[in-house]
KOLBA-204284 format. One record per residue (C-alpha): residue number from 1; x, y, z. Coordinates in nm, 4 decimals. Last residue first. Layout:
// residues N
@num=NUM	x=X	y=Y	z=Z
...
This chain:
// residues 430
@num=430	x=10.9557	y=9.8626	z=5.9380
@num=429	x=11.0519	y=10.1712	z=6.1362
@num=428	x=10.6975	y=10.2523	z=6.2454
@num=427	x=10.6537	y=9.8932	z=6.3602
@num=426	x=10.9476	y=9.8930	z=6.5993
@num=425	x=10.8964	y=10.2489	z=6.7178
@num=424	x=10.5356	y=10.1674	z=6.8083
@num=423	x=10.6658	y=9.8561	z=6.9841
@num=422	x=10.8929	y=10.0417	z=7.2224
@num=421	x=10.6622	y=10.3357	z=7.2737
@num=420	x=10.3739	y=10.1088	z=7.3715
@num=419	x=10.5987	y=9.9003	z=7.5976
@num=418	x=10.7094	y=10.2133	z=7.7840
@num=417	x=10.3492	y=10.3327	z=7.8051
@num=416	x=10.2525	y=9.9998	z=7.9649
@num=415	x=10.5350	y=10.0037	z=8.2182
@num=414	x=10.4139	y=10.3464	z=8.3190
@num=413	x=10.4864	y=10.7101	z=8.2334
@num=412	x=10.2309	y=10.9655	z=8.3475
@num=411	x=10.4778	y=11.1285	z=8.5863
@num=410	x=10.3385	y=11.3556	z=8.8546
@num=409	x=10.3226	y=11.7337	z=8.8754
@num=408	x=10.3002	y=11.7995	z=9.2487
@num=407	x=10.0180	y=12.0380	z=9.3407
@num=406	x=9.8614	y=11.7995	z=9.5909
@num=405	x=9.8541	y=11.5404	z=9.3125
@num=404	x=9.8965	y=11.6895	z=8.9651
@num=403	x=9.8442	y=11.5523	z=8.6150
@num=402	x=9.9445	y=11.6902	z=8.2770
@num=401	x=9.8666	y=11.5874	z=7.9177
@num=400	x=9.6163	y=11.3086	z=7.9781
@num=399	x=9.4493	y=11.1517	z=7.6767
@num=398	x=9.0857	y=11.0661	z=7.7480
@num=397	x=8.9680	y=11.1075	z=7.3870
@num=396	x=8.8793	y=10.7567	z=7.2733
@num=395	x=8.8074	y=10.6217	z=7.6223
@num=394	x=8.5356	y=10.8838	z=7.6706
@num=393	x=8.4781	y=11.0000	z=8.0297
@num=392	x=8.7926	y=11.2171	z=8.0145
@num=391	x=8.6541	y=11.4200	z=7.7240
@num=390	x=8.9507	y=11.5608	z=7.5335
@num=389	x=9.3238	y=11.6378	z=7.5471
@num=388	x=9.3105	y=11.6023	z=7.9225
@num=387	x=9.4443	y=11.8230	z=8.2033
@num=386	x=9.4585	y=11.6704	z=8.5495
@num=385	x=9.3666	y=11.7461	z=8.9088
@num=384	x=9.4743	y=11.7193	z=9.2702
@num=383	x=9.5373	y=12.0797	z=9.3730
@num=382	x=9.4009	y=12.0177	z=9.7217
@num=381	x=9.1153	y=12.2384	z=9.8329
@num=380	x=9.1413	y=12.6014	z=9.9363
@num=379	x=8.9664	y=12.7387	z=9.6301
@num=378	x=8.7405	y=12.4762	z=9.4752
@num=377	x=8.7947	y=12.2131	z=9.2066
@num=376	x=8.6067	y=11.9131	z=9.3425
@num=375	x=8.6855	y=11.5659	z=9.4777
@num=374	x=8.9453	y=11.6419	z=9.7419
@num=373	x=9.0143	y=11.8505	z=10.0554
@num=372	x=8.6962	y=11.8794	z=10.2661
@num=371	x=8.5415	y=11.6129	z=10.0446
@num=370	x=8.7479	y=11.3392	z=10.2131
@num=369	x=8.4639	y=11.1546	z=10.3906
@num=368	x=8.4530	y=10.8484	z=10.1657
@num=367	x=8.0946	y=10.9202	z=10.0573
@num=366	x=8.1657	y=11.2897	z=10.0109
@num=365	x=8.4793	y=11.2217	z=9.8023
@num=364	x=8.2907	y=10.9665	z=9.5934
@num=363	x=8.0233	y=11.2280	z=9.5291
@num=362	x=8.2699	y=11.5003	z=9.4293
@num=361	x=8.4808	y=11.2873	z=9.1936
@num=360	x=8.3685	y=10.9499	z=9.0546
@num=359	x=7.9912	y=11.0049	z=9.0647
@num=358	x=8.0515	y=11.3784	z=9.0087
@num=357	x=8.1414	y=11.3018	z=8.6474
@num=356	x=7.7953	y=11.1551	z=8.5892
@num=355	x=7.6447	y=11.4789	z=8.7227
@num=354	x=7.8603	y=11.6732	z=8.4767
@num=353	x=7.7465	y=11.4427	z=8.1953
@num=352	x=7.3752	y=11.4714	z=8.2791
@num=351	x=7.2424	y=11.1170	z=8.3176
@num=350	x=7.0687	y=10.9954	z=8.0041
@num=349	x=7.1982	y=10.6406	z=7.9727
@num=348	x=7.5129	y=10.7556	z=7.7914
@num=347	x=7.6002	y=10.9604	z=8.0985
@num=346	x=7.6014	y=10.6369	z=8.3005
@num=345	x=7.8336	y=10.4850	z=8.0391
@num=344	x=8.0684	y=10.7817	z=8.0794
@num=343	x=8.0754	y=10.7180	z=8.4538
@num=342	x=8.1844	y=10.3610	z=8.3811
@num=341	x=8.4365	y=10.5076	z=8.1366
@num=340	x=8.5957	y=10.7147	z=8.4121
@num=339	x=8.6514	y=10.4003	z=8.6267
@num=338	x=8.8298	y=10.2072	z=8.3493
@num=337	x=9.1660	y=10.2263	z=8.5318
@num=336	x=8.9997	y=10.0238	z=8.8071
@num=335	x=9.0016	y=9.7276	z=8.5690
@num=334	x=9.3067	y=9.5760	z=8.7399
@num=333	x=9.1301	y=9.5364	z=9.0736
@num=332	x=8.8128	y=9.3868	z=8.9378
@num=331	x=8.7591	y=9.1172	z=9.2024
@num=330	x=8.4872	y=9.3153	z=9.3743
@num=329	x=8.3004	y=9.5781	z=9.1786
@num=328	x=8.3989	y=9.8893	z=8.9902
@num=327	x=8.3142	y=10.1691	z=9.2274
@num=326	x=8.0717	y=10.4449	z=9.1342
@num=325	x=7.9176	y=10.7057	z=9.3605
@num=324	x=7.5591	y=10.7904	z=9.4478
@num=323	x=7.3969	y=11.0207	z=9.7039
@num=322	x=7.0297	y=10.9270	z=9.6663
@num=321	x=6.7557	y=11.1506	z=9.5235
@num=320	x=6.5586	y=10.8916	z=9.3259
@num=319	x=6.7001	y=11.0362	z=9.0030
@num=318	x=7.0472	y=10.9523	z=9.1326
@num=317	x=6.9449	y=10.5927	z=9.2041
@num=316	x=6.7924	y=10.5356	z=8.8611
@num=315	x=7.0804	y=10.7188	z=8.6933
@num=314	x=7.3446	y=10.5037	z=8.8645
@num=313	x=7.1469	y=10.1874	z=8.7691
@num=312	x=7.1302	y=10.2755	z=8.3977
@num=311	x=7.4104	y=10.0602	z=8.2629
@num=310	x=7.3595	y=9.7772	z=8.5135
@num=309	x=6.9894	y=9.7571	z=8.4133
@num=308	x=7.0544	y=9.7577	z=8.0368
@num=307	x=6.9122	y=9.4142	z=7.9518
@num=306	x=6.6094	y=9.4857	z=8.1686
@num=305	x=6.5580	y=9.2026	z=8.4133
@num=304	x=6.3626	y=8.8777	z=8.3615
@num=303	x=6.6687	y=8.6642	z=8.2849
@num=302	x=6.8587	y=8.7561	z=8.6018
@num=301	x=7.2040	y=8.8989	z=8.6653
@num=300	x=7.1976	y=9.1772	z=8.4067
@num=299	x=7.5224	y=9.2175	z=8.2093
@num=298	x=7.7989	y=9.4479	z=8.3243
@num=297	x=7.9901	y=9.7580	z=8.2155
@num=296	x=7.8205	y=9.9861	z=8.4707
@num=295	x=8.0733	y=9.8979	z=8.7396
@num=294	x=7.9070	y=9.8434	z=9.0755
@num=293	x=7.7241	y=10.1101	z=9.2699
@num=292	x=7.8612	y=10.2942	z=9.5732
@num=291	x=7.5411	y=10.3947	z=9.7505
@num=290	x=7.4730	y=10.6595	z=10.0151
@num=289	x=7.2409	y=10.5697	z=10.3066
@num=288	x=7.0300	y=10.8396	z=10.4738
@num=287	x=6.8011	y=10.5851	z=10.6470
@num=286	x=6.4875	y=10.7399	z=10.4979
@num=285	x=6.6616	y=10.7786	z=10.1631
@num=284	x=6.7670	y=10.4133	z=10.1660
@num=283	x=6.4144	y=10.2964	z=10.2527
@num=282	x=6.2602	y=10.5120	z=9.9789
@num=281	x=6.5191	y=10.3833	z=9.7302
@num=280	x=6.4330	y=10.0190	z=9.7972
@num=279	x=6.3815	y=9.8729	z=9.4484
@num=278	x=6.6573	y=10.0857	z=9.2929
@num=277	x=6.8973	y=9.9291	z=9.5449
@num=276	x=6.8695	y=9.5982	z=9.3605
@num=275	x=7.2364	y=9.5858	z=9.2520
@num=274	x=7.3470	y=9.7753	z=9.5624
@num=273	x=7.7167	y=9.7106	z=9.5180
@num=272	x=7.8424	y=9.8919	z=9.8278
@num=271	x=7.5993	y=10.0499	z=10.0750
@num=270	x=7.7617	y=10.3067	z=10.3025
@num=269	x=7.6771	y=10.3304	z=10.6724
@num=268	x=7.7549	y=10.5877	z=10.9431
@num=267	x=7.6524	y=10.5644	z=11.3098
@num=266	x=7.6467	y=10.1909	z=11.3849
@num=265	x=7.4315	y=10.1532	z=11.6968
@num=264	x=7.3324	y=9.7878	z=11.6870
@num=263	x=6.9857	y=9.8653	z=11.5489
@num=262	x=7.1409	y=10.0636	z=11.2649
@num=261	x=7.3661	y=9.7754	z=11.1638
@num=260	x=7.0778	y=9.5281	z=11.1774
@num=259	x=6.8421	y=9.7422	z=10.9702
@num=258	x=7.1177	y=9.8127	z=10.7168
@num=257	x=7.1967	y=9.4452	z=10.6655
@num=256	x=6.8384	y=9.3171	z=10.6529
@num=255	x=6.7203	y=9.5906	z=10.4145
@num=254	x=7.0079	y=9.5423	z=10.1722
@num=253	x=6.9885	y=9.1625	z=10.1911
@num=252	x=6.6178	y=9.1583	z=10.1130
@num=251	x=6.6535	y=9.3812	z=9.8081
@num=250	x=6.9584	y=9.1920	z=9.6853
@num=249	x=7.3031	y=9.3424	z=9.6310
@num=248	x=7.4927	y=9.3725	z=9.9589
@num=247	x=7.8427	y=9.4866	z=10.0524
@num=246	x=7.8127	y=9.6981	z=10.3666
@num=245	x=8.0769	y=9.9666	z=10.4206
@num=244	x=8.0668	y=10.0696	z=10.7860
@num=243	x=8.2082	y=10.4185	z=10.8321
@num=242	x=8.4584	y=10.5297	z=11.0947
@num=241	x=8.4749	y=10.8167	z=11.3450
@num=240	x=8.1051	y=10.7758	z=11.4282
@num=239	x=8.1599	y=10.6666	z=11.7881
@num=238	x=7.9891	y=10.3307	z=11.7316
@num=237	x=8.1706	y=10.2483	z=11.4074
@num=236	x=8.5008	y=10.3747	z=11.5501
@num=235	x=8.4839	y=10.1020	z=11.8152
@num=234	x=8.5203	y=9.8138	z=11.5697
@num=233	x=8.9019	y=9.7865	z=11.5858
@num=232	x=8.8818	y=9.7259	z=11.9619
@num=231	x=8.6525	y=9.4271	z=11.9083
@num=230	x=8.8966	y=9.2674	z=11.6605
@num=229	x=9.2033	y=9.3431	z=11.8804
@num=228	x=9.0615	y=9.2114	z=12.2097
@num=227	x=9.2580	y=9.3666	z=12.4943
@num=226	x=9.2291	y=9.1882	z=12.8269
@num=225	x=9.0593	y=9.2951	z=13.1497
@num=224	x=8.7973	y=9.4884	z=12.9547
@num=223	x=8.6725	y=9.8245	z=13.0842
@num=222	x=8.3129	y=9.8317	z=12.9605
@num=221	x=8.1066	y=10.0057	z=12.6930
@num=220	x=8.3589	y=9.9379	z=12.4173
@num=219	x=8.3473	y=9.5620	z=12.4720
@num=218	x=7.9669	y=9.5722	z=12.4714
@num=217	x=7.9759	y=9.7163	z=12.1193
@num=216	x=8.2175	y=9.4453	z=12.0047
@num=215	x=8.0014	y=9.1744	z=12.1585
@num=214	x=7.6831	y=9.3065	z=11.9960
@num=213	x=7.8455	y=9.3386	z=11.6542
@num=212	x=7.9971	y=8.9894	z=11.6771
@num=211	x=7.6678	y=8.8342	z=11.7877
@num=210	x=7.4815	y=9.0004	z=11.5028
@num=209	x=7.7385	y=8.8797	z=11.2490
@num=208	x=7.7082	y=8.5235	z=11.3807
@num=207	x=7.3281	y=8.5392	z=11.3763
@num=206	x=7.3399	y=8.6726	z=11.0189
@num=205	x=7.5580	y=8.3762	z=10.9211
@num=204	x=7.3080	y=8.1311	z=11.0712
@num=203	x=7.0158	y=8.3055	z=10.9017
@num=202	x=7.1762	y=8.2686	z=10.5584
@num=201	x=7.3061	y=7.9123	z=10.6050
@num=200	x=7.0221	y=7.7420	z=10.4172
@num=199	x=7.0619	y=7.9670	z=10.1140
@num=198	x=6.7295	y=7.9492	z=9.9356
@num=197	x=6.7287	y=7.8221	z=9.5756
@num=196	x=6.8342	y=7.9520	z=9.2357
@num=195	x=6.8721	y=7.7094	z=8.9464
@num=194	x=6.9374	y=7.3414	z=8.8803
@num=193	x=6.6869	y=7.1273	z=9.0726
@num=192	x=6.7030	y=6.8427	z=8.8208
@num=191	x=7.0692	y=6.7841	z=8.8920
@num=190	x=7.3595	y=7.0228	z=8.9308
@num=189	x=7.4361	y=7.3952	z=8.9167
@num=188	x=7.2507	y=7.5073	z=9.2296
@num=187	x=7.2706	y=7.8850	z=9.2638
@num=186	x=7.2437	y=8.0271	z=9.6136
@num=185	x=6.9928	y=8.2469	z=9.7884
@num=184	x=6.9782	y=8.4796	z=10.0889
@num=183	x=7.3216	y=8.6163	z=10.0027
@num=182	x=7.5644	y=8.6888	z=10.2855
@num=181	x=7.6666	y=9.0445	z=10.3800
@num=180	x=8.0318	y=9.1374	z=10.3280
@num=179	x=8.1182	y=9.3916	z=10.5969
@num=178	x=8.4032	y=9.6379	z=10.5420
@num=177	x=8.5288	y=9.8653	z=10.8206
@num=176	x=8.6150	y=10.2301	z=10.7521
@num=175	x=8.8516	y=10.5269	z=10.7444
@num=174	x=9.1591	y=10.3591	z=10.8885
@num=173	x=9.3960	y=10.6376	z=10.7760
@num=172	x=9.2932	y=10.9249	z=10.5506
@num=171	x=9.5534	y=11.0843	z=10.3202
@num=170	x=9.8018	y=10.7956	z=10.3202
@num=169	x=10.0614	y=10.7770	z=10.0417
@num=168	x=10.3688	y=10.8925	z=10.2363
@num=167	x=10.3058	y=10.6405	z=10.5127
@num=166	x=10.2399	y=10.3712	z=10.2532
@num=165	x=10.5699	y=10.4290	z=10.0746
@num=164	x=10.7382	y=10.6537	z=9.8178
@num=163	x=10.4146	y=10.8000	z=9.6853
@num=162	x=10.2153	y=10.8833	z=9.3749
@num=161	x=9.8705	y=10.7220	z=9.3972
@num=160	x=9.7049	y=10.9177	z=9.6778
@num=159	x=9.5726	y=10.7017	z=9.9581
@num=158	x=9.2533	y=10.6233	z=10.1484
@num=157	x=9.2518	y=10.3605	z=10.4231
@num=156	x=9.0521	y=10.0399	z=10.4712
@num=155	x=8.9950	y=9.8224	z=10.7791
@num=154	x=8.9259	y=9.4515	z=10.7723
@num=153	x=8.7344	y=9.1717	z=10.6029
@num=152	x=8.4207	y=9.1442	z=10.8105
@num=151	x=8.2486	y=8.8413	z=10.6583
@num=150	x=8.5735	y=8.6901	z=10.5338
@num=149	x=8.7868	y=8.7988	z=10.2393
@num=148	x=8.8900	y=9.1404	z=10.1098
@num=147	x=9.1039	y=9.4309	z=10.2257
@num=146	x=9.0431	y=9.7854	z=10.0968
@num=145	x=9.2707	y=10.0596	z=9.9705
@num=144	x=9.0446	y=10.3578	z=9.9000
@num=143	x=9.1904	y=10.5243	z=9.5937
@num=142	x=9.3138	y=10.8586	z=9.4643
@num=141	x=9.4698	y=10.9647	z=9.1318
@num=140	x=9.2555	y=10.7865	z=8.8730
@num=139	x=9.3034	y=11.0202	z=8.5739
@num=138	x=9.3397	y=10.7580	z=8.3010
@num=137	x=9.7208	y=10.7907	z=8.2887
@num=136	x=9.7227	y=10.7503	z=8.6709
@num=135	x=9.5833	y=10.3992	z=8.7048
@num=134	x=9.8856	y=10.2199	z=8.5546
@num=133	x=10.1086	y=10.3186	z=8.8463
@num=132	x=9.8865	y=10.1371	z=9.0940
@num=131	x=9.9139	y=9.8183	z=8.8872
@num=130	x=10.2915	y=9.8493	z=8.8653
@num=129	x=10.2997	y=9.8585	z=9.2443
@num=128	x=10.5630	y=10.0855	z=9.3954
@num=127	x=10.3343	y=10.2165	z=9.6712
@num=126	x=10.2794	y=9.8619	z=9.7965
@num=125	x=10.0045	y=9.8745	z=10.0595
@num=124	x=10.0451	y=9.6125	z=10.3333
@num=123	x=10.0431	y=9.8703	z=10.6149
@num=122	x=9.7341	y=10.0318	z=10.4662
@num=121	x=9.5156	y=9.7219	z=10.4569
@num=120	x=9.4732	y=9.7102	z=10.8329
@num=119	x=9.3514	y=9.3768	z=10.9720
@num=118	x=9.1708	y=9.4698	z=11.2955
@num=117	x=8.8292	y=9.4146	z=11.1343
@num=116	x=8.9016	y=9.0393	z=11.1127
@num=115	x=8.5749	y=8.8504	z=11.1508
@num=114	x=8.5707	y=8.5558	z=10.9071
@num=113	x=8.9261	y=8.4335	z=10.9580
@num=112	x=9.2554	y=8.3926	z=10.7739
@num=111	x=9.3899	y=8.7049	z=10.6083
@num=110	x=9.3127	y=8.8983	z=10.2912
@num=109	x=9.4593	y=9.1192	z=10.0183
@num=108	x=9.8286	y=9.0419	z=10.0303
@num=107	x=9.8808	y=8.8835	z=9.6890
@num=106	x=10.2298	y=8.8941	z=9.5310
@num=105	x=10.3373	y=8.5651	z=9.6910
@num=104	x=10.0320	y=8.3933	z=9.5412
@num=103	x=10.1483	y=8.4574	z=9.1835
@num=102	x=9.8622	y=8.3998	z=8.9373
@num=101	x=9.6808	y=8.7186	z=9.0371
@num=100	x=9.9893	y=8.9334	z=8.9852
@num=99	x=10.0323	y=9.2554	z=9.1861
@num=98	x=9.7635	y=9.2437	z=9.4513
@num=97	x=9.7658	y=9.4645	z=9.7627
@num=96	x=9.8730	y=9.7875	z=9.5911
@num=95	x=9.5220	y=9.8398	z=9.4606
@num=94	x=9.2729	y=9.6273	z=9.6526
@num=93	x=8.9816	y=9.8585	z=9.5730
@num=92	x=8.6823	y=9.9813	z=9.7745
@num=91	x=8.6631	y=10.3346	z=9.6298
@num=90	x=8.8373	y=10.4793	z=9.3200
@num=89	x=8.8627	y=10.8607	z=9.3161
@num=88	x=8.9183	y=11.0584	z=8.9953
@num=87	x=9.1434	y=11.3634	z=9.0146
@num=86	x=8.9588	y=11.6906	z=8.9581
@num=85	x=8.9158	y=11.7676	z=8.5878
@num=84	x=9.0452	y=12.0062	z=8.3204
@num=83	x=8.9570	y=11.9780	z=7.9518
@num=82	x=9.1591	y=12.1061	z=7.6548
@num=81	x=9.0801	y=12.3461	z=7.3694
@num=80	x=9.2889	y=12.6183	z=7.5306
@num=79	x=9.4682	y=12.4795	z=7.8343
@num=78	x=9.7908	y=12.6736	z=7.7965
@num=77	x=10.0066	y=12.6018	z=8.1001
@num=76	x=10.1785	y=12.8902	z=8.2792
@num=75	x=10.4462	y=12.8473	z=8.5466
@num=74	x=10.4361	y=13.1174	z=8.8130
@num=73	x=10.2220	y=13.4278	z=8.8449
@num=72	x=9.8971	y=13.5418	z=8.6926
@num=71	x=9.7554	y=13.8614	z=8.8406
@num=70	x=9.3775	y=13.8917	z=8.8267
@num=69	x=9.1470	y=14.0584	z=8.5787
@num=68	x=8.8858	y=13.7868	z=8.5349
@num=67	x=8.8301	y=13.6909	z=8.1725
@num=66	x=8.9813	y=13.3480	z=8.2419
@num=65	x=8.6724	y=13.2624	z=8.4460
@num=64	x=8.7164	y=13.1111	z=8.7901
@num=63	x=8.9067	y=12.8905	z=9.0298
@num=62	x=9.1855	y=13.0635	z=9.2235
@num=61	x=9.4215	y=12.9583	z=9.5028
@num=60	x=9.3962	y=12.5802	z=9.4711
@num=59	x=9.6324	y=12.4193	z=9.7207
@num=58	x=9.9581	y=12.2229	z=9.6775
@num=57	x=10.1770	y=12.5136	z=9.7798
@num=56	x=10.0389	y=12.7150	z=9.4901
@num=55	x=9.7424	y=12.6729	z=9.2601
@num=54	x=9.5777	y=12.8659	z=8.9807
@num=53	x=9.2869	y=12.7739	z=8.7548
@num=52	x=9.1520	y=13.0167	z=8.4957
@num=51	x=8.8665	y=12.8799	z=8.2939
@num=50	x=8.7042	y=12.9337	z=7.9578
@num=49	x=8.4031	y=12.6990	z=7.9696
@num=48	x=8.3591	y=12.6789	z=8.3467
@num=47	x=8.1504	y=12.3748	z=8.4476
@num=46	x=7.9274	y=12.2798	z=8.7386
@num=45	x=7.7931	y=11.9428	z=8.8520
@num=44	x=8.0140	y=11.9240	z=9.1608
@num=43	x=8.3235	y=11.7798	z=8.9920
@num=42	x=8.4501	y=12.1197	z=8.8728
@num=41	x=8.4760	y=12.0415	z=8.5019
@num=40	x=8.7062	y=12.3148	z=8.3732
@num=39	x=8.7065	y=12.3814	z=7.9992
@num=38	x=9.0640	y=12.4964	z=7.9536
@num=37	x=9.1725	y=12.8539	z=7.8744
@num=36	x=9.4297	y=12.9043	z=8.1483
@num=35	x=9.6239	y=12.6726	z=8.3747
@num=34	x=9.8462	y=12.8699	z=8.6164
@num=33	x=10.1057	y=12.7074	z=8.8409
@num=32	x=10.2805	y=12.8594	z=9.1431
@num=31	x=10.6305	y=12.7373	z=9.2123
@num=30	x=10.7915	y=12.4708	z=9.4312
@num=29	x=10.5271	y=12.1954	z=9.4411
@num=28	x=10.6615	y=11.9058	z=9.6463
@num=27	x=10.8697	y=11.6496	z=9.4587
@num=26	x=10.7154	y=11.3951	z=9.2203
@num=25	x=10.7327	y=11.0265	z=9.3013
@num=24	x=11.0004	y=10.8355	z=9.1064
@num=23	x=10.8307	y=10.6148	z=8.8479
@num=22	x=10.7580	y=10.2690	z=8.9833
@num=21	x=11.0255	y=10.0056	z=9.0215
@num=20	x=11.0068	y=9.6864	z=8.8166
@num=19	x=11.3373	y=9.7309	z=8.6376
@num=18	x=11.4948	y=9.8381	z=8.9660
@num=17	x=11.3764	y=9.5238	z=9.1418
@num=16	x=11.5090	y=9.3023	z=8.8615
@num=15	x=11.8444	y=9.4788	z=8.8625
@num=14	x=11.8724	y=9.4452	z=9.2405
@num=13	x=11.7833	y=9.0756	z=9.2259
@num=12	x=12.0503	y=9.0183	z=8.9600
@num=11	x=12.3114	y=9.2069	z=9.1629
@num=10	x=12.2232	y=9.0129	z=9.4786
@num=9	x=12.2530	y=8.6799	z=9.2936
@num=8	x=12.5916	y=8.7800	z=9.1542
@num=7	x=12.7148	y=8.8813	z=9.5003
@num=6	x=12.6097	y=8.5441	z=9.6390
@num=5	x=12.7824	y=8.3635	z=9.3521
@num=4	x=13.1048	y=8.5576	z=9.4098
@num=3	x=13.0953	y=8.4766	z=9.7828
@num=2	x=13.0538	y=8.1061	z=9.7037
@num=1	x=13.3447	y=8.1181	z=9.4640
């Protein structure tokens, strides 16, 4: 009887796991594919109205006008009246690390400690996540998987979102370290002094960060008797093989954080958030700092700010000559599917639509250091792209018809589309 019960439990667990499994990843591209007639948005600010796009072996072999007299071979897809885009790229997200916020066992986004750069998010990445799967129907095909928690939260990696496991998913391993800079103020919610006031621990936290950076740099300049995993994980920042992603919003915090990192020998820095970056654009340009701005669908933080500041922030920074990308803020893991609509909001504030598109394609690829293969539709680059019924930056018309990652035609079915079909059939038959 006991054996029977054990077998029954195993069968139930197997059924549950199968019911929650992601769509089977697509096999490698076997034949050439031709997409003709679509309006191709290249991701670098350019557009081809009547395009001819061909790819084979996972790489783009031709990007040009459909009027070109060139041999078409392989599977043909009619793109007339449709729109073609490079796959969207989502930076600084915990995709595959959190499945259900209310279930602690499904959360693997942080570890204990304030300085944990040696914690690698990639090895905890769940390629079969339902959340990851739900990104693809909106064109989000690549993501930077990023740990959270602590002052230095760990090391990120960049993945494609149709894989069997984390090894299969990885396209750039251990690309950067993530530093969460403290705020110089805090909000007091109680008593007569309710409101914003100085953060008494600001300088103390900066001193701790400074000490950690100095110790880790010194560790790399000597031959240590014992290995120190956190210090060892920081060495790529000083050699230039990794980027330091600094999360800071205030004018003071931005200047303090970047000045410190530069003074300690960090080679490559990316500002994440940058709510008040528009106030220090000259400083950022001088220091050659790109910015990953927060989601545009936000309210202003302070009463005396323009009501539409979050909406127009990407345009303000772009107009100032900065390299700008869009991420969707911390703690918004499940809203990553809305990434294209954040770019659409930036276009609604006067930013050229093709430039707005580049904020989640070509620019994000440059900022993350994967622009040699992804982010734009160019010959020789990865065939990671999708065909949409309409404007992909408009939630009303972003209806994907086909999507490809490295030339593999991936499934656009998800748990959500299955539920949609189920209940649409129910109500249509009533």
